[in-house]
N, C-alpha and C positions, 0 to 999 in steps of 0.2 A: 504494500500500500504506500502511496506517495505521501510525503509530509504535508502537501497542500490539502489532500483529502482528509487527513486526520485533523488538521487545524480547522477545516470547514465543519466537520462533524462535531468537534468540541465547541465551536462557536455556536452552532445551532442548538446543542444540548444546553449550554449555558443560557442562551437566549430564551429557550422554552422554559427553563426553571425560573428565570427572573420574571418572565411574563406570567407564569402561574402564580408566583409569590405576590406580584403586584395585583393581579386579579383577586386573589384571596383577600388581600387587605382592603381593596376597594369595596368588595361585597361585605366584609366584616364591618367596616365603618358605616356603610350605608344602612345596614341592619341596626347597628347600635344607635346611630343618631335618628334613624327613622322611628325606632321604638321609643326613644326619648321624646321626640316631638309628638308622637301619637299619645303617649301617656300624659305629657304636659298639657296638650290641647284638650284632652278629654277628662281632666280631673273632676270637673263638676259632674259629668255624666257618671263616672265611676263612683264618686262620693255619694251622689243621690241614689244610685243603685244599691250601694251598701247600706245606706240609711233606711231605704225602703225595705230591704230584707230584714234588717234588725227589728223593725216595727211590725213585721208580718207575724201574726199569732200562729200561723200554721208551721212556721219554722222553729218555734220554741218547744 
């Protein structure tokens, strides 16, 4: 095998690993901040739902 082909294979393997790692972090951050935003924006809805359940005589 020629040295140029080995270098090309190594280059593409490293590129694939870096791309996979970057994609993982983009998805991870999107999920993290998306959940934070959803929970922050729906606090009243979640709080009211919890209070309604607490006052429900069927749940006690």
